[in-house]
C-alpha positions as a Markdown table, in Angstrom:
| # | Residue | x | y | z |
|---|---|---|---|---|
| 1 | Met | 23.8 | 14.1 | 12.1 |
| 2 | Glu | 22.5 | 10.7 | 12.1 |
| 3 | Thr | 19.9 | 11.7 | 14.4 |
| 4 | Leu | 18.8 | 14.9 | 12.5 |
| 5 | Ile | 18.5 | 12.8 | 9.3 |
| 6 | Phe | 16.3 | 10.2 | 11.0 |
| 7 | Phe | 14.1 | 13.2 | 12.2 |
| 8 | Ile | 13.6 | 14.6 | 9.1 |
| 9 | Phe | 13.0 | 11.5 | 7.1 |
| 10 | Ala | 10.7 | 10.2 | 9.9 |
| 11 | Ala | 8.4 | 13.5 | 9.9 |
| 12 | Leu | 8.7 | 13.4 | 6.0 |
| 13 | Ala | 7.2 | 9.9 | 6.1 |
| 14 | Val | 4.3 | 10.6 | 8.7 |
| 15 | Gly | 3.3 | 13.9 | 6.9 |
| 16 | Ser | 3.4 | 12.1 | 3.6 |
| 17 | Ala | 1.5 | 9.1 | 4.9 |
| 18 | Leu | -1.4 | 11.3 | 6.5 |
| 19 | Val | -1.7 | 13.2 | 3.0 |
| 20 | Val | -2.0 | 9.6 | 1.7 |
| 21 | Val | -5.0 | 9.0 | 3.8 |
| 22 | Ala | -6.6 | 12.4 | 3.9 |
| 23 | His | -6.3 | 13.8 | 0.1 |
| 24 | Lys | -9.2 | 13.5 | -1.8 |
| 25 | Ser | -7.2 | 13.0 | -5.1 |
| 26 | Pro | -6.4 | 9.6 | -5.8 |
| 27 | Val | -3.5 | 10.5 | -7.9 |
| 28 | Tyr | -1.8 | 12.8 | -5.4 |
| 29 | Ala | -2.5 | 10.5 | -2.7 |
| 30 | Thr | -0.3 | 7.8 | -4.7 |
| 31 | Leu | 2.2 | 10.1 | -5.4 |
| 32 | Ser | 2.5 | 10.9 | -1.8 |
| 33 | Leu | 2.7 | 7.1 | -0.8 |
| 34 | Val | 6.0 | 7.3 | -2.8 |
| 35 | Leu | 7.4 | 9.9 | -0.6 |
| 36 | Thr | 6.6 | 7.8 | 2.3 |
| 37 | Leu | 8.0 | 4.7 | 0.8 |
| 38 | Val | 11.1 | 6.8 | -0.3 |
| 39 | Ser | 11.6 | 8.3 | 3.3 |
| 40 | Thr | 11.0 | 4.4 | 4.7 |
| 41 | Ala | 14.0 | 3.4 | 2.4 |
| 42 | Val | 16.1 | 6.2 | 3.9 |
| 43 | Leu | 15.2 | 5.2 | 7.5 |
| 44 | Phe | 16.1 | 1.4 | 6.5 |
| 45 | Met | 19.6 | 2.6 | 5.4 |
| 46 | Leu | 20.1 | 4.5 | 8.6 |
| 47 | Leu | 19.2 | 1.3 | 10.5 |
| 48 | Gly | 21.9 | -0.5 | 8.5 |
| 49 | Ala | 20.2 | -2.6 | 6.3 |
| 50 | Pro | 21.1 | -0.9 | 2.5 |
| 51 | Phe | 19.6 | -4.2 | 0.9 |
| 52 | Val | 16.2 | -3.7 | 2.4 |
| 53 | Gly | 16.1 | 0.1 | 1.6 |
| 54 | Val | 17.2 | -0.5 | -2.0 |
| 55 | Leu | 14.1 | -3.2 | -2.1 |
| 56 | Gln | 11.8 | -0.8 | -0.4 |
| 57 | Val | 12.4 | 1.6 | -3.4 |
| 58 | Leu | 12.5 | -0.9 | -5.9 |
| 59 | Val | 9.7 | -3.1 | -5.5 |
| 60 | Tyr | 7.3 | -0.8 | -3.4 |
| 61 | Ala | 8.1 | 2.7 | -4.7 |
| 62 | Gly | 8.7 | 1.3 | -8.6 |
| 63 | Ala | 6.6 | -1.7 | -8.9 |
| 64 | Ile | 3.8 | -1.5 | -6.5 |
| 65 | Val | 2.9 | 2.1 | -7.0 |
| 66 | Val | 3.1 | 1.9 | -10.7 |
| 67 | Leu | 0.4 | -0.6 | -10.3 |
| 68 | Phe | -1.6 | 1.5 | -8.2 |
| 69 | Leu | -1.2 | 4.3 | -10.6 |
| 70 | Phe | -2.0 | 2.0 | -13.3 |
| 71 | Val | -5.4 | 0.7 | -11.7 |
| 72 | Ile | -6.5 | 4.5 | -10.9 |
| 73 | Met | -5.9 | 5.5 | -14.3 |
| 74 | Leu | -7.8 | 2.0 | -15.7 |
| 75 | Leu | -10.7 | 2.7 | -13.4 |
| 76 | Asn | -10.8 | 6.7 | -14.1 |
| 77 | Leu | -11.0 | 7.5 | -10.6 |
| 78 | Gln | -12.2 | 11.0 | -9.9 |
| 79 | Lys | -12.5 | 13.2 | -6.8 |
| 80 | Asp | -15.5 | 11.8 | -4.8 |
| 81 | Pro | -18.3 | 14.7 | -4.8 |
| 82 | Gly | -19.6 | 13.3 | -1.5 |
| 83 | Ala | -16.1 | 14.1 | 0.0 |
| 84 | Glu | -16.6 | 18.1 | -0.1 |
| 85 | Arg | -18.3 | 18.1 | 3.4 |
| 86 | Pro | -17.0 | 15.7 | 6.0 |
| 87 | Gly | -19.9 | 14.0 | 7.6 |
| 88 | Ala | -20.5 | 10.7 | 9.8 |
| 89 | Gln | -17.5 | 9.4 | 8.0 |
| 90 | Leu | -15.0 | 11.7 | 9.5 |
| 91 | Trp | -16.4 | 11.1 | 13.0 |
| 92 | Val | -16.2 | 7.3 | 12.9 |
| 93 | Ala | -13.0 | 7.9 | 11.7 |
| 94 | Leu | -11.8 | 9.9 | 14.6 |
| 95 | Leu | -13.7 | 7.5 | 17.1 |
| 96 | Gly | -11.9 | 4.5 | 15.4 |
| 97 | Ala | -8.2 | 6.3 | 15.8 |
| 98 | Leu | -9.0 | 7.2 | 19.2 |
| 99 | Val | -9.9 | 3.3 | 20.1 |
| 100 | Phe | -6.9 | 2.6 | 18.5 |
| 101 | Leu | -4.8 | 4.8 | 20.6 |
| 102 | Val | -6.4 | 3.9 | 23.7 |
| 103 | Met | -5.9 | 0.0 | 22.9 |
| 104 | Leu | -2.2 | 1.0 | 21.8 |
| 105 | Gly | -1.7 | 2.7 | 25.1 |
| 106 | Leu | -3.2 | 0.0 | 27.2 |
| 107 | Ala | -1.1 | -2.7 | 25.4 |
| 108 | Leu | 2.2 | -0.9 | 25.8 |
| 109 | Arg | 1.4 | -0.2 | 29.4 |
| 110 | Arg | 0.8 | -3.8 | 30.3 |
| 111 | Ser | 3.2 | -5.5 | 28.3 |
| 112 | Ser | 7.1 | -5.4 | 28.8 |
| 113 | Leu | 8.8 | -5.1 | 25.5 |
| 114 | Pro | 11.6 | -7.5 | 25.3 |
| 115 | Ala | 15.0 | -6.3 | 24.5 |
| 116 | Val | 15.9 | -6.5 | 20.8 |
| 117 | Ala | 18.9 | -7.7 | 20.0 |
| 118 | Pro | 21.0 | -5.3 | 17.5 |
| 119 | Leu | 21.4 | -6.0 | 13.7 |
| 120 | Thr | 24.3 | -8.0 | 12.9 |
| 121 | Ala | 26.0 | -7.9 | 9.5 |
| 122 | Glu | 24.4 | -11.8 | 8.8 |
| 123 | Ser | 20.9 | -10.7 | 9.4 |
| 124 | Val | 20.7 | -7.7 | 6.9 |
| 125 | Ser | 22.6 | -9.9 | 4.1 |
| 126 | Leu | 21.3 | -11.2 | 1.1 |
| 127 | Lys | 21.9 | -14.8 | 2.1 |
| 128 | Gly | 20.2 | -13.9 | 5.7 |
| 129 | Leu | 17.2 | -12.4 | 4.1 |
| 130 | Ala | 16.7 | -15.0 | 1.6 |
| 131 | Ala | 17.0 | -17.8 | 4.2 |
| 132 | Ala | 14.4 | -16.1 | 6.6 |
| 133 | Leu | 12.2 | -15.2 | 3.6 |
| 134 | Phe | 12.1 | -18.6 | 2.2 |
| 135 | Gly | 12.5 | -20.6 | 5.2 |
| 136 | Glu | 10.7 | -19.2 | 8.1 |
| 137 | Tyr | 8.4 | -16.7 | 6.3 |
| 138 | Leu | 7.6 | -18.8 | 3.2 |
| 139 | Leu | 4.0 | -19.0 | 3.5 |
| 140 | Pro | 3.5 | -15.5 | 4.2 |
| 141 | Phe | 5.5 | -14.8 | 1.2 |
| 142 | Glu | 3.7 | -17.2 | -1.1 |
| 143 | Ile | 0.1 | -15.3 | 0.5 |
| 144 | Val | 1.3 | -12.1 | -0.5 |
| 145 | Gly | 1.9 | -13.1 | -3.8 |
| 146 | Leu | -1.2 | -14.5 | -4.2 |
| 147 | Leu | -3.2 | -11.5 | -2.9 |
| 148 | Leu | -1.5 | -9.3 | -5.3 |
| 149 | Leu | -2.7 | -11.7 | -8.3 |
| 150 | Val | -6.1 | -11.4 | -6.7 |
| 151 | Ala | -5.8 | -7.7 | -6.7 |
| 152 | Val | -4.8 | -7.1 | -10.3 |
| 153 | Ile | -7.8 | -9.5 | -11.4 |
| 154 | Gly | -10.2 | -7.5 | -9.3 |
| 155 | Ala | -8.7 | -4.4 | -10.7 |
| 156 | Thr | -9.0 | -5.8 | -14.2 |
| 157 | Val | -12.7 | -6.9 | -13.9 |
| 158 | Ala | -13.5 | -3.8 | -12.2 |
| 159 | Ala | -12.2 | -1.6 | -14.9 |
| 160 | Arg | -14.1 | -3.6 | -17.8 |
| 161 | Arg | -16.7 | -1.3 | -19.2 |
| 162 | Pro | -20.3 | -2.3 | -19.0 |
| 163 | Met | -22.0 | -3.7 | -22.3 |
| 164 | Asp | -24.0 | -1.1 | -24.3 |
| 165 | Pro | -27.7 | -1.7 | -23.0 |
| 166 | Asp | -28.9 | -1.0 | -26.4 |
| 167 | Gly | -26.7 | -3.6 | -27.8 |
| 168 | Pro | -26.8 | -7.3 | -28.0 |
| 169 | Ser | -26.5 | -9.1 | -24.6 |
| 170 | Ser | -25.3 | -12.3 | -26.1 |
| 171 | Leu | -24.6 | -14.0 | -29.4 |
| 172 | Ala | -27.3 | -16.5 | -28.7 |
| 173 | Glu | -29.8 | -13.6 | -29.6 |
| 174 | His | -28.4 | -13.3 | -33.1 |
| 175 | Glu | -27.8 | -17.1 | -33.6 |
| 176 | Gly | -30.4 | -16.9 | -37.2 |
| 177 | Glu | -29.1 | -13.5 | -38.3 |
| 178 | Ile | -26.8 | -13.5 | -41.3 |
| 179 | Pro | -24.2 | -10.8 | -41.4 |
| 180 | Ser | -24.5 | -8.6 | -44.5 |
């Protein structure tokens, strides 16, 4: 039964991830990202890491996707009118995917993958996760936090409406004027 659940949610995760990349509407792509992240959370649960699965839903499917939707709504993104006809971009993407698959195949063929130790109760516990996150992985954790902050600031700056071209461009132009 566990294998069947794994295959269902793995296929669901891959299918919805393809929709995220391929859909023309940014809102539908973001909603498909929610399905991808929830499917990944179920896979974490099957691996015996319920805490990581719950964090996946709370942090990513909850907070991060809400942030994405907020930015999409703030920027008022619409369907790309140039995306109706696939052109050079499609061929470049297919070529990039082919190159990636060839490189991945070569890397897997040439390297012997080390045996992965099975998960223990200590490695998936809150104490073990906190020790790894704030010990060995503290710098990457801080960098990700900084990148998220920069992304929010960038989205806010990008969402600002340009000033009215007919209106004043600065206060200096109106220094001598007396308001009536």
